[in-house]
Each structure stands twice: as C-alpha cells, then as structure tokens.
C-alpha positions as CSV (number, residue, x, y, z in Angstrom):
1,X,-13.4,-19.7,31.9
2,X,-13.9,-18.1,28.4
3,X,-10.4,-16.5,28.6
4,X,-8.8,-19.9,28.8
5,X,-10.6,-21.2,25.7
6,X,-9.6,-18.1,23.7
7,X,-6.0,-18.5,24.8
8,X,-6.1,-22.1,23.7
9,X,-7.4,-21.1,20.3
10,X,-4.9,-18.3,19.9
11,X,-2.0,-20.7,20.9
12,X,-3.2,-23.3,18.4
13,X,-3.4,-20.7,15.7
14,X,0.1,-19.5,16.4
15,X,1.5,-23.0,16.4
16,X,-0.3,-23.7,13.0
17,X,1.1,-20.4,11.6
18,X,4.6,-21.3,12.7
19,X,4.3,-24.8,11.2
20,X,3.1,-23.3,7.9
21,X,5.9,-20.8,7.8
22,X,8.5,-23.6,8.5
23,X,7.1,-25.9,5.9
24,X,6.9,-23.1,3.3
25,X,10.5,-21.9,4.0
26,X,11.8,-25.4,3.9
27,X,10.1,-26.1,0.6
28,X,11.4,-22.8,-0.9
29,X,15.0,-23.6,0.2
30,X,14.8,-27.2,-1.2
31,X,13.5,-26.0,-4.6
32,X,16.1,-23.3,-4.8
33,X,18.8,-25.8,-4.0
34,X,17.6,-28.2,-6.6
35,X,17.4,-25.5,-9.3
36,X,20.9,-24.3,-8.3
37,X,22.3,-27.9,-8.6
38,X,20.6,-28.5,-11.9
39,X,22.0,-25.2,-13.4
40,X,25.5,-26.0,-12.0
41,X,25.4,-29.6,-13.2
42,X,24.2,-29.0,-16.7
43,X,25.1,-25.4,-17.5
44,X,28.2,-24.9,-15.4
45,X,29.9,-21.8,-14.3
46,X,30.8,-20.6,-17.7
47,X,27.4,-19.2,-18.3
48,X,27.4,-17.3,-15.0
49,X,30.8,-15.7,-15.9
50,X,29.3,-14.4,-19.1
51,X,25.9,-13.2,-18.0
52,X,26.5,-12.1,-14.4
53,X,25.1,-8.7,-13.5
54,X,25.8,-6.5,-10.5
55,X,22.9,-6.9,-8.2
56,X,24.2,-4.2,-5.9
57,X,23.6,-1.6,-8.6
58,X,20.0,-2.9,-9.2
59,X,19.3,-2.9,-5.4
60,X,20.7,0.6,-4.9
61,X,18.6,1.9,-7.9
62,X,15.5,0.2,-6.5
63,X,16.0,1.8,-3.1
64,X,16.7,5.2,-4.5
65,X,13.5,5.0,-6.7
66,X,11.4,3.8,-3.8
67,X,12.7,6.6,-1.6
68,X,12.0,9.2,-4.3
69,X,8.5,7.9,-4.8
70,X,7.9,8.0,-1.1
71,X,9.0,11.6,-0.8
72,X,6.9,12.7,-3.7
C-alpha cells in the first residue's frame, strides 16, 4: 500500500519537473528570438559583419584549458 503512494508522489514530481523544464526552455527560446529580432530590426547585419568573432576558436580554447586543468 505504501509503495503505491510513493510511486504516485514520484510520478507527480517527475511530471512537475518536466513541466518546469518545458516552460523554462520555451521562455528562454522566446526571449532569445525577441532579442534576435530586435537586434536584426534596429541594428541590422552590418554590425554583425564588423564585430563577428570566431566562436570555434573560443570553444576549442576553453576545451583545451578545461582538459589541461583536469589533468593537473
């Protein structure tokens, strides 16, 4: 009898956690889209062409640094 109640609570917790994750992800995507649209609409692509940086180099450097720190 107790096992059924525990399973119900665990199931309810998982559903709540999934709902929170979905709402959070949706909100983050909507905010990112709005910011992107505002920048595109008012700043345009000219700024991006001038200030663009290579994120691959930054990402590779961060991975190398993290690996080096982990080894040490």
